[in-house]
C-alpha positions in Angstrom: -36.3 -8.8 -44.0 -37.8 -5.4 -44.8 -38.6 -6.7 -48.3 -40.4 -9.7 -46.9 -42.4 -7.5 -44.6 -43.2 -5.1 -47.4 -44.4 -8.0 -49.5 -46.5 -9.3 -46.6 -48.1 -5.8 -46.3 -48.8 -5.8 -50.0 -50.5 -9.2 -49.8 -52.7 -7.9 -47.0 -53.8 -5.0 -49.2 -54.3 -7.4 -52.1 -56.4 -9.7 -49.9 -58.7 -6.8 -49.0 -59.2 -5.8 -52.6 -59.5 -9.4 -54.1 -58.1 -10.7 -57.4 -59.3 -7.6 -59.3 -56.6 -5.5 -57.8 -53.6 -7.3 -59.5 -52.9 -4.2 -61.6 -52.7 -2.2 -58.3 -50.1 -4.7 -57.0 -47.8 -4.1 -59.9 -48.3 -0.3 -59.5 -47.3 -0.6 -55.9 -44.1 -2.5 -56.6 -43.0 0.1 -59.1 -44.0 2.9 -56.9 -42.3 1.5 -53.8 -38.9 0.3 -55.3 -38.3 3.3 -57.4 -38.4 5.8 -54.5 -36.6 3.3 -52.3 -33.7 3.1 -54.7 -33.6 6.9 -54.7 -33.7 7.2 -51.0 -31.1 4.5 -50.5 -28.7 6.3 -52.8 -29.3 9.5 -50.8 -29.1 8.0 -47.4 -32.8 8.7 -46.4 -34.3 7.6 -43.1 -38.1 7.0 -42.9 -39.6 7.7 -39.5 -42.9 6.3 -38.4 -44.2 9.2 -36.4 -47.8 10.3 -36.1 -47.7 12.2 -39.3 -45.3 9.7 -41.0 -42.8 12.3 -41.9 -39.8 11.5 -44.0 -36.6 13.0 -42.5 -33.4 13.3 -44.5 -30.2 12.5 -42.7 -28.4 14.8 -45.0 -29.2 18.4 -44.2 -28.0 19.7 -47.6 -30.9 18.2 -49.7 -32.0 20.5 -52.4 -35.6 21.5 -53.0 -36.2 18.8 -55.6 -35.3 16.1 -53.1 -37.5 17.6 -50.4 -40.4 17.8 -52.9 -40.0 14.2 -53.8 -40.1 13.0 -50.2 -43.2 15.0 -49.5 -44.9 13.4 -52.5 -44.3 9.9 -51.1 -47.0 10.5 -48.4 -49.5 11.2 -51.1 -48.6 8.0 -53.1 -48.8 5.3 -50.3 -51.4 4.3 -47.9 -50.9 4.1 -44.2 -50.4 0.3 -44.2 -47.5 0.5 -46.6 -45.8 3.3 -44.7 -46.2 1.2 -41.5 -44.3 -1.7 -43.1 -41.5 0.6 -44.2 -41.4 2.3 -40.9 -41.2 -1.0 -39.0 -38.3 -2.3 -41.1 -36.4 0.9 -40.7 -37.0 0.9 -37.0 -35.4 -2.5 -36.6 -32.4 -2.0 -39.0 -31.7 1.7 -39.0 -31.4 3.7 -42.2 -32.7 1.8 -45.3 -29.7 0.4 -47.2 -29.1 -2.4 -49.7 -26.5 -3.8 -47.3 -29.3 -4.6 -44.9 -30.8 -7.1 -47.4 -27.4 -8.8 -47.9 -26.7 -9.0 -44.2 -30.0 -10.6 -43.4 -28.8 -13.8 -45.2 -25.7 -14.2 -43.2 -25.2 -16.6 -40.3 -25.8 -15.5 -36.8 -22.1 -15.4 -36.0 -21.5 -12.8 -38.7 -24.4 -10.5 -37.8 -23.7 -7.2 -36.1 -24.1 -7.1 -32.3 -25.3 -4.3 -30.1 -28.0 -3.0 -32.4 -30.9 -1.8 -30.3 -34.1 -3.1 -31.9 -36.2 -0.5 -29.9 -34.2 2.4 -31.3 -36.7 5.3 -31.8 -36.0 8.8 -32.8 -37.2 11.7 -30.7 -41.0 12.2 -30.5 -40.5 15.8 -31.6 -40.2 15.9 -35.4 -39.7 19.6 -35.4 -36.2 19.4 -33.9 -34.1 18.3 -36.9 -30.7 19.1 -35.3 -31.4 16.8 -32.4 -32.7 14.1 -34.7 -29.7 14.5 -37.0 -27.3 14.1 -34.1 -29.2 11.0 -32.9 -29.1 9.6 -36.3 -25.4 10.3 -36.7 -24.7 8.7 -33.3 -26.8 5.7 -34.2 -25.1 5.4 -37.6 -21.7 5.5 -36.0 -22.7 2.9 -33.4 -24.1 0.6 -36.0 -21.0 1.0 -38.2 -18.7 0.1 -35.3 -20.9 -2.7 -34.0 -21.5 -4.2 -37.5 -17.9 -5.2 -37.9 -17.8 -8.8 -38.9 -16.7 -10.9 -36.0 -16.9 -14.6 -35.2 -18.7 -15.7 -32.1 -16.1 -17.5 -29.9 -17.7 -20.5 -28.4 -15.8 -23.0 -26.1 -15.9 -25.6 -28.9 -14.3 -23.2 -31.4 -11.7 -22.1 -28.9 -10.8 -25.8 -28.2 -10.6 -26.5 -31.9 -8.4 -23.5 -32.5 -6.1 -24.6 -29.7 -5.9 -28.1 -31.2 -5.0 -26.7 -34.6 -2.3 -24.5 -33.2 -0.9 -27.5 -31.3 -0.8 -29.6 -34.5 0.9 -26.8 -36.4 3.5 -26.6 -33.7 4.1 -30.4 -33.7 4.3 -30.4 -37.5 6.8 -27.6 -37.4 9.0 -29.5 -34.9 8.8 -32.6 -37.1 9.9 -30.7 -40.1 12.8 -29.1 -38.2 13.9 -32.5 -36.9 13.6 -34.1 -40.4 15.6 -31.3 -41.9 18.4 -31.8 -39.3 18.5 -35.5 -40.1 18.7 -34.9 -43.8 21.5 -32.4 -43.4 23.4 -34.8 -41.2 23.0 -37.6 -43.8 24.2 -35.3 -46.6 27.2 -34.2 -44.5 28.2 -37.9 -43.8 27.8 -38.8 -47.5 30.0 -35.8 -48.4 32.7 -36.9 -45.9 32.7 -40.4 -47.3 33.1 -39.1 -50.9 35.8 -36.8 -49.8 37.8 -39.8 -48.5 38.0 -41.3 -52.0 39.5 -38.1 -53.4 43.2 -38.4 -54.1 44.5 -35.2 -52.4 47.9 -35.9 -53.7 46.8 -35.2 -57.3 46.9 -31.5 -58.0 43.8 -30.0 -59.4 41.5 -32.5 -57.7 41.1 -30.8 -54.4 37.3 -30.4 -54.7 34.9 -33.0 -55.8 32.3 -30.4 -56.5 34.2 -28.6 -59.2 34.0 -30.5 -62.5 36.5 -28.1 -64.2 39.3 -29.7 -62.1 38.7 -33.0 -63.7 40.5 -33.2 -67.1 38.7 -36.0 -68.9 40.7 -35.3 -72.1 44.2 -35.7 -70.6 47.2 -36.0 -73.0 45.1 -34.6 -75.8 48.2 -33.4 -77.8 49.7 -36.9 -78.1 46.4 -38.4 -79.1 45.9 -35.7 -81.7 49.4 -36.4 -83.1 48.7 -40.1 -83.3 45.5 -39.4 -85.2 47.3 -37.1 -87.5 49.9 -39.9 -88.2 47.1 -42.2 -89.2 45.5 -39.8 -91.5 48.8 -38.8 -93.0 49.4 -42.5 -93.9 45.9 -42.7 -95.5 46.4 -39.6 -97.6 50.0 -40.7 -98.5 48.5 -43.9 -100.0 45.9 -41.9 -101.9 48.4 -39.4 -103.1 50.6 -42.2 -104.5 47.6 -43.7 -106.2 46.7 -40.4 -107.9 50.3 -39.5 -108.7 50.3 -36.4 -106.5 54.1 -36.6 -105.9 54.6 -33.1 -104.5 51.9 -33.6 -101.9 53.1 -37.2 -101.2 56.6 -35.9 -100.4 55.2 -33.2 -98.2 53.0 -35.7 -96.3 55.9 -38.1 -95.9 58.2 -35.4 -94.6 55.6 -34.3 -92.0 54.9 -37.9 -91.1 58.6 -38.4 -90.3 58.7 -35.3 -88.2 55.6 -36.3 -86.2 57.0 -39.8 -85.6 60.3 -38.4 -84.5 58.5 -36.1 -82.0 56.3 -38.9 -80.7 59.2 -41.3 -80.2 58.4 -43.3 -77.0 56.3 -40.6 -75.4 53.2 -41.8 -73.6 51.9 -38.4 -72.3 51.9 -34.7 -73.2 54.6 -34.2 -70.6 57.0 -36.4 -72.6 56.6 -34.3 -75.8 59.3 -31.8 -76.7 58.6 -28.1 -77.0 58.5 -28.3 -80.8 55.4 -30.6 -80.6 52.9 -27.7 -81.0 54.7 -26.5 -84.2 54.7 -30.0 -85.6 51.0 -30.3 -84.8 50.2 -27.1 -86.6 52.3 -27.9 -89.6 50.8 -31.4 -89.9 47.3 -29.9 -89.6 48.0 -27.6 -92.5 49.3 -30.4 -94.7 46.3 -32.6 -93.9 43.9 -29.8 -94.6 45.6 -29.3 -98.0 45.5 -33.1 -98.7 41.8 -33.2 -97.8 41.0 -30.4 -100.3 42.9 -32.2 -103.1 42.5 -35.9 -102.3 39.5 -36.6 -100.2 37.3 -39.4 -101.5 35.0 -41.1 -99.1 35.4 -44.6 -100.6 39.2 -44.4 -100.9 39.6 -43.1 -97.3 37.2 -45.8 -95.9 39.1 -48.5 -97.8 42.5 -47.3 -96.6 41.3 -47.1 -93.0 39.7 -50.6 -93.2 43.0 -52.0 -94.6 45.0 -50.4 -91.8 42.6 -51.7 -89.2 42.9 -55.2 -90.6 46.7 -55.0 -90.6 46.7 -53.7 -87.0 44.4 -56.5 -86.0 46.7 -59.1 -87.4 49.6 -57.6 -85.6 47.8 -57.6 -82.3 46.9 -61.3 -82.8 50.5 -62.2 -83.5 51.8 -60.2 -80.6 49.1 -61.8 -78.3 50.3 -65.3 -79.3 53.9 -64.4 -78.7 52.9 -62.9 -75.3 51.0 -66.0 -74.4 53.9 -68.3 -75.4 56.4 -66.2 -73.4 54.1 -66.2 -70.4 53.9 -70.0 -70.5 57.6 -70.2 -71.0 58.2 -68.0 -68.0 55.8 -70.0 -65.9 57.5 -73.3 -66.7 61.1 -72.2 -66.3 63.1 -72.4 -63.0 64.4 -69.0 -61.7 68.2 -68.7 -61.4 68.3 -68.8 -57.6 66.4 -72.1 -57.5 68.6 -73.5 -60.3 71.7 -72.3 -58.3 70.3 -74.1 -55.2 69.8 -77.3 -57.2 73.3 -77.2 -58.6 75.0 -76.6 -55.2 73.0 -79.3 -53.5 73.7 -81.8 -56.3 77.5 -81.2 -56.1 77.5 -81.6 -52.3 75.4 -84.8 -52.5 77.7 -86.6 -54.8 80.6 -85.7 -52.5 78.9 -87.7 -49.7 79.9 -91.3 -49.1 77.2 -93.9 -49.9 76.6 -94.5 -46.2 75.6 -90.9 -45.6 73.1 -90.8 -48.4 70.5 -93.0 -46.7 67.4 -91.7 -44.9 66.4 -93.1 -41.5 63.2 -95.1 -40.7 63.1 -96.8 -44.1 60.9 -99.6 -42.5 57.9 -97.2 -42.5 57.9 -96.9 -46.3 55.6 -99.9 -46.8 53.6 -99.8 -43.6 49.9 -99.5 -44.7 48.9 -98.3 -41.2 50.7 -95.0 -41.6 49.7 -91.9 -43.6 51.4 -92.0 -46.9 51.9 -89.0 -49.3 53.0 -89.1 -53.0 54.8 -86.0 -54.3 56.3 -85.9 -57.8 58.4 -82.8 -58.5 61.6 -81.4 -60.0 61.6 -78.3 -57.9 63.6 -78.6 -54.6 62.3 -75.5 -52.9 58.6 -76.2 -53.8 58.8 -79.8 -52.6 60.4 -78.6 -49.3 57.5 -76.2 -48.7 54.9 -79.0 -49.2 56.7 -81.3 -46.8 57.4 -78.6 -44.2 53.8 -77.2 -44.2 52.4 -80.7 -43.8 54.6 -81.7 -40.9 54.1 -78.3 -39.1 50.4 -78.8 -39.1 50.3 -82.5 -38.4 49.2 -83.7 -34.9 51.6 -86.6 -34.9 54.4 -86.2 -37.6 55.9 -89.6 -36.7 53.0 -91.3 -38.5 53.5 -89.5 -41.8 55.5 -90.9 -44.7 56.5 -88.9 -47.8 57.3 -90.6 -51.1 59.1 -88.1 -53.4 59.9 -88.9 -57.0 62.0 -86.6 -59.2 64.1 -86.8 -62.4 67.7 -87.7 -62.8 68.8 -84.1 -63.0 67.4 -83.1 -59.6 67.7 -86.5 -57.8 70.9 -85.5 -56.0 69.7 -82.0 -55.0 66.4 -83.4 -53.6 68.2 -86.0 -51.5 70.8 -83.6 -50.2 68.1 -81.0 -49.1 66.2 -83.4 -47.0 69.3 -85.0 -45.6 70.4 -81.5 -44.4 66.8 -80.6 -43.4 65.0 -83.8 -42.2 61.3 -83.4 -41.6 61.4 -84.1 -37.9 60.1 -87.5 -36.9 58.4 -88.0 -40.3 59.7 -90.5 -42.8 60.9 -89.4 -46.2 62.1 -91.3 -49.3 63.3 -89.9 -52.7 63.3 -91.9 -55.9 64.5 -91.3 -59.5 61.8 -91.8 -62.1 64.4 -92.9 -64.7 65.2 -95.9 -62.5 61.7 -97.4 -63.0 62.6 -99.9 -65.5 59.1 -101.1 -66.0 58.1 -97.6 -67.2 59.1 -97.9 -70.9 57.6 -97.2 -74.3 56.3 -100.8 -74.7 54.1 -100.3 -71.6 53.4 -96.6 -71.4 51.6 -95.0 -74.4 52.9 -91.5 -73.6 56.5 -92.6 -73.9 55.7 -94.5 -77.2 54.0 -91.4 -78.6 56.9 -89.2 -77.6 59.2 -91.4 -79.8 57.0 -90.8 -82.9 58.3 -88.3 -85.5 55.0 -86.4 -85.6 55.1 -85.8 -81.9 58.7 -84.7 -81.9 58.0 -82.3 -84.7 55.0 -80.9 -82.9 56.9 -80.2 -79.7 60.5 -79.7 -80.5 60.7 -78.2 -84.0 61.3 -74.5 -83.7 59.6 -73.5 -87.0 56.4 -75.4 -86.5 53.3 -73.4 -87.6 51.2 -71.7 -84.8 48.0 -71.0 -86.8 46.5 -74.4 -85.9 47.0 -74.1 -82.2 44.5 -72.3 -80.0 46.4 -73.0 -76.8 50.2 -72.5 -77.0 50.7 -73.7 -73.5 49.9 -77.3 -74.5 52.9 -77.3 -76.8 55.2 -77.3 -73.8 57.0 -80.7 -73.6 56.4 -80.6 -69.9 53.0 -82.1 -70.5 54.7 -85.3 -71.8 57.0 -85.5 -68.7 56.6 -88.8 -66.9 56.6 -86.9 -63.6 53.2 -85.6 -64.7 51.8 -88.9 -65.9 53.3 -91.0 -63.1 50.0 -90.3 -61.1 48.3 -92.9 -63.3 50.8 -95.6 -62.1 50.5 -95.3 -58.3 49.8 -99.1 -57.6 52.9 -100.0 -59.7 55.0 -97.5 -57.8 53.6 -98.4 -54.3 52.3 -101.9 -54.6 52.0 -102.6 -50.9 50.0 -99.6 -49.9 46.2 -99.4 -49.6 45.6 -95.6 -49.6 47.8 -92.7 -50.6 47.3 -89.0 -50.7 48.6 -87.4 -53.9 49.9 -83.8 -53.6 51.1 -81.3 -56.2 54.3 -79.3 -55.6 52.5 -76.0 -55.9 50.4 -76.4 -52.8 50.8 -75.6 -49.1 49.1 -77.5 -46.2 47.5 -75.4 -43.4 45.7 -78.1 -41.4 46.1 -81.7 -40.2 45.3 -84.0 -43.2 44.9 -87.2 -41.3 41.0 -87.1 -41.3 41.2 -87.6 -45.0 42.1 -91.3 -44.4 38.9 -91.7 -42.5 36.7 -90.4 -45.4 34.5 -93.1 -46.8 34.9 -93.0 -50.6 31.8 -95.3 -51.0 33.6 -97.7 -53.3 35.1 -94.9 -55.5 38.7 -94.7 -56.4 39.4 -91.0 -56.3 38.4 -88.5 -53.6 38.7 -84.9 -54.9 37.1 -81.5 -54.6 34.8 -80.6 -57.5 35.5 -77.4 -59.4 32.4 -76.8 -61.5 30.2 -73.8 -61.1 27.1 -72.9 -63.0 28.8 -73.5 -66.4 32.5 -73.6 -65.6 34.9 -76.5 -65.4 32.6 -79.1 -66.8 33.6 -81.9 -69.1 32.8 -80.0 -72.3 35.6 -77.5 -71.3 38.3 -80.2 -71.5 37.1 -82.8 -74.0 36.2 -82.7 -77.7 32.5 -83.7 -77.8 32.5 -83.5 -81.5 34.4 -86.8 -81.5 31.9 -89.7 -81.4 33.9 -91.6 -78.8 33.7 -88.8 -76.4 30.1 -87.9 -77.1 29.0 -91.5 -76.8 30.6 -92.2 -73.4 30.5 -89.0 -71.4 28.1 -86.3 -70.3 29.3 -82.8 -71.4 27.7 -81.3 -68.2 29.4 -83.7 -65.9 31.3 -81.8 -63.1 35.0 -81.5 -63.2 37.3 -81.9 -60.3 40.9 -80.8 -59.4 44.2 -82.5 -59.2 46.5 -81.2 -56.5 45.1 -83.0 -53.4 43.6 -86.4 -54.2 42.9 -89.4 -51.9 43.3 -92.6 -53.9 42.1 -96.0 -52.8 44.7 -98.3 -54.4 42.7 -101.5 -53.6 39.8 -100.3 -55.7 42.2 -99.0 -58.3 43.6 -102.5 -58.9 40.2 -104.0 -58.8 38.8 -101.7 -61.5 42.1 -101.6 -63.6 42.3 -97.9 -63.6 45.7 -97.9 -65.3 44.3 -100.1 -68.1 41.4 -97.6 -68.7 44.0 -94.8 -68.9 46.1 -96.7 -71.4 43.0 -97.3 -73.6 42.0 -93.7 -73.9 45.6 -92.4 -74.2 46.2 -94.7 -77.2 43.0 -93.3 -78.8 44.3 -89.8 -78.4 47.5 -90.3 -80.3 46.6 -87.6 -82.8 45.2 -85.3 -80.0 41.7 -85.5 -81.3 40.0 -86.3 -78.0 41.7 -83.7 -75.8 44.6 -81.4 -75.7 47.6 -82.4 -73.7 47.8 -82.4 -70.0 46.9 -84.8 -67.2 43.5 -83.5 -66.1 41.5 -84.4 -69.3 42.7 -88.1 -69.2 42.1 -88.0 -65.5 38.5 -86.9 -65.9 38.0 -89.8 -68.4 39.8 -92.4 -66.4 38.0 -91.7 -63.1 34.6 -90.9 -64.7 32.0 -92.2 -62.3 34.7 -93.2 -59.9 35.3 -89.9 -58.1 33.9 -89.1 -54.6 33.4 -85.4 -54.0 35.2 -84.0 -51.0 34.2 -80.9 -49.0 35.4 -77.8 -50.7 37.2 -76.6 -47.5 39.7 -79.3 -48.0 41.1 -77.8 -51.2 41.0 -74.1 -52.3 42.3 -73.5 -55.8 43.1 -70.5 -58.0 45.9 -68.7 -56.2 48.0 -68.8 -59.4 45.6 -66.9 -61.6 42.6 -65.6 -59.6 43.2 -62.3 -57.6 39.7 -62.2 -56.1 39.6 -65.3 -53.8 38.0 -64.6 -50.5 40.6 -64.3 -47.7 38.4 -66.3 -45.3 38.2 -69.2 -47.8 42.0 -69.2 -48.0 42.6 -69.1 -44.3 39.9 -71.8 -43.6 41.3 -74.2 -46.3 43.2 -77.3 -45.4 45.2 -77.1 -48.7 45.8 -74.0 -50.8 46.7 -74.5 -54.4 48.7 -72.1 -56.6 47.4 -73.6 -59.9 48.0 -71.4 -62.8 51.0 -69.5 -64.2 51.7 -67.3 -61.2 53.6 -69.7 -59.1 54.7 -68.4 -55.7 58.4 -69.0 -56.5 58.2 -66.8 -59.7 58.4 -63.1 -60.1 55.0 -63.4 -61.8 53.4 -64.4 -58.4 50.7 -62.3 -56.9 52.1 -60.5 -53.9 48.9 -60.8 -51.9 49.2 -64.6 -52.0 52.9 -65.1 -51.7 53.2 -64.8 -47.9 51.2 -67.9 -47.4 53.9 -69.8 -49.2 57.1 -68.0 -48.0 56.3 -68.5 -44.3 57.4 -72.1 -44.6 60.8 -71.2 -45.9 63.8 -70.3 -43.8 65.6 -67.7 -45.9 68.5 -67.5 -43.5 69.5 -71.0 -44.6 73.2 -71.0 -45.8 72.3 -72.5 -49.2 69.5 -70.0 -49.8 71.7 -67.1 -48.8 74.5 -68.2 -51.2 72.0 -68.4 -54.1 70.4 -65.0 -53.2 67.1 -66.4 -52.4 65.0 -64.0 -50.4 61.4 -63.0 -49.7 
């Protein structure tokens, strides 16, 4: 502000002198600012008294400074001194800070400065003036502290900011508490999965307690054995007899130590010495014999040999598993033998079942069950009767072979199915079922078929499924399902049941299902790409490819409703005979009854609701428990039958609850849960 006023004073002087005084203006600027800079640095105060004296605030100015101040009066006119005096009167002692402060906003300017501040009229009393100047300077220095003007609006805004900060702080604290709680809950859940019984795993946070390389010694020994065999072969090839003998000796020692050990705990104390000794021999062999090509070739040959051994063992395992699945356990065989003996001790009059008049009544509910397993057949009958609303209307037609005919009769004579009707027949007594009529029986008489199924030294390389080599698939009990109208000529409908099922609901509504002119009512088993026709039939054969759709959906045997009237009308048995004759060399499908069933009933099968029939309890361990409990029929299809030791324990109780293990015959044969 003082600078502006000084410039305005200069302009007034310039205006009085005209444009010819421009040189004088420059001289004034230099003459004014040079002394001002000097005075500012020395803290000089300019007083506008009558004689325009210049008073120094500092009392200790030397004579040169006083001489310079006195010379100012002779350099400037009265107008210029008035401008300087006016500015110093308003702002106090001339200072560069005053020029900076004049550009600040009003809220940052010093308050309490008295614009009418004037020094004493008496210029000859420097002590008084000095004291006044000191007091004024102290007052200005205190009052010129930078402070904000607190208006109501600013106070309100500050309060709002403080309130927001407080709310945000509370939110962060709450969020932090929630996060900590979630982390604690997650840690608790993870801790539940920790096996506290295993020593060394007491903390899930300490990775050193987890030994990812357990049994490292036994693994190292096995690796050493492999490399010892490799180098032994190379040593023999290069005639390194001494090294060969040493390798063979260490190899025998390592194999003896390994024995049947499966973990480090099974190894003897001498294992570490054998490891060290073998390592030294292998290092020596590597120095003398190592050749990348030879070692690679030896390892590849060993891998190929091991692979062939694994394949051979896998085939043997598959065959033995199939054999175990098709055999009858000793207790069940014992039961059959005891029942057979007791049956033939009965008089002919006591061998008859009651209510034989119901066997050909088409108005009742008829079941067909073909089995050579007494215990399995009894479970099917018992579970059906226990869940039936009116057992007196149910009729069971059982067919078995000559070996189990007496046992099957004796069991149901001793344990009749309540008010239901039951009848047992022997398949060998069906005189019409002979090789001239039945293609399966005729094929069984051929030399090629007998060699394929019954010769012990038959080759296994050409068979991809050893289970189909079981003669059970040529049993007439399996193929009798294609002759139902011949077996039961006076019936209109019959429900076919396998002996590896249990019934959990009343099945009488199945007789009310409209098959829409189809012959077979069954539950479909195909998923996105599973159990379709191309899984069972050979579509490389032109007869199959020309007549069937490879993506057609398969269905399941085990619970099937057959309309015998439509069966006769469409000559289903004749269709079966045609395709069975074409498959004499097994070029259309492998053995079994499902592939010919898919062909015979192609386009003649009505899909039933899946809740009627749930499959897979003989091979699938992941069936939903709700699906099992809601199913009308549960099927143990697969190798793990419920009466075998192979059975899955989680599914076995569904089957065993229909057996009375306190029965005298079962106790005598050691049959238990």
